[in-house]
C-alpha positions in Angstrom: 0.0 0.0 0.0 1.2 3.5 -0.8 1.5 6.4 1.7 2.4 10.1 1.4 4.8 12.2 3.3 6.0 15.8 3.2 9.4 16.0 1.5 10.0 19.8 1.7 8.4 22.9 3.0 5.8 22.9 0.2 6.2 19.6 -1.5 5.0 16.0 -0.9 5.9 12.6 -2.2 4.2 9.3 -2.5 6.0 6.1 -1.3 5.2 2.4 -1.7 6.9 -0.9 -1.2 8.3 -2.4 -4.3 9.9 -5.8 -4.5 13.1 -5.6 -2.5 12.9 -1.9 -1.6 10.7 1.2 -1.2 10.1 3.5 -4.1 8.7 6.9 -4.5 7.5 9.6 -6.8 7.8 13.2 -5.7 7.0 16.7 -6.8 3.5 17.1 -5.5 2.7 20.7 -4.5 0.1 19.8 -2.0 -1.0 17.1 0.3 -4.3 16.9 -1.6 -2.4 16.2 -4.9 -0.4 13.5 -3.2 -3.5 12.0 -1.7 -5.2 12.0 -5.1 -2.2 10.1 -6.6 -2.4 7.5 -3.8 -6.1 7.0 -4.6 -5.5 6.7 -8.3 -2.7 4.2 -7.7 -5.0 2.1 -5.5 -7.8 2.2 -8.2 -5.3 1.3 -10.9 -3.9 -1.6 -8.8 -7.5 -3.0 -8.3 -8.1 -2.8 -12.0 -4.7 -4.4 -12.8 -3.7 -1.3 -14.8 -1.0 0.2 -12.5 2.5 0.6 -13.9 5.3 1.2 -11.5 6.9 4.6 -12.4 10.3 3.2 -11.4 9.9 0.8 -14.3 10.6 3.6 -16.7 14.1 4.1 -15.2 15.4 0.9 -16.7 17.4 1.4 -19.9 16.4 0.0 -23.2 19.4 -2.3 -23.2 18.5 -3.7 -19.7 14.9 -4.2 -20.8 16.0 -5.9 -24.1 18.3 -8.3 -22.0 15.2 -9.4 -20.0 12.8 -9.4 -23.0 14.7 -11.3 -25.6 15.1 -14.6 -23.7 11.3 -14.5 -22.9 10.0 -14.3 -26.5 8.9 -17.5 -28.2 8.9 -16.7 -32.0 10.1 -18.2 -35.2 13.9 -18.3 -35.4 13.9 -15.9 -38.4 11.8 -13.4 -36.6 14.2 -13.5 -33.6 17.1 -13.0 -36.0 15.4 -10.0 -37.5 14.8 -8.5 -34.0 18.5 -9.0 -33.1 19.6 -7.3 -36.2 17.3 -4.3 -35.8 18.3 -4.0 -32.1 22.0 -4.3 -32.9 22.1 -2.0 -35.9 19.5 0.7 -35.1 17.9 0.7 -31.6 20.6 -0.1 -29.1 23.2 2.2 -30.6 20.8 5.2 -30.4 18.7 4.3 -27.3 20.5 1.5 -25.4 21.6 3.7 -22.5 18.4 5.7 -22.4 15.8 5.0 -19.7 12.5 3.8 -21.2 10.5 6.6 -19.8 12.6 9.1 -21.7 12.1 7.6 -25.1 9.3 9.5 -26.9 7.4 8.8 -30.1 9.2 11.9 -31.6 12.6 10.4 -30.7 11.7 7.2 -32.5 10.2 9.0 -35.6 13.3 11.1 -36.2 
């Protein structure tokens, strides 16, 4: 379950237990804003739609290393994925956190 706490004179953050640690998101200007985020988080969790904001901190290269072994596709498709990752995606975005990759970045 999530909770909120004051993190500065006029700022609040929301904290929650994640596997192996405690995570948080800050920058709320009021206790009410933080409380609303906690309520939204709880509703999203009940619906099974909540995405941990910390998940966006993982780099594309780290995510690919987890994802590739988990896919079950035709060998030729996997080879194509490897090629596109090696030649195009990882050189440009490999060290970039997932949350920082935008549609515009990918389009350019």
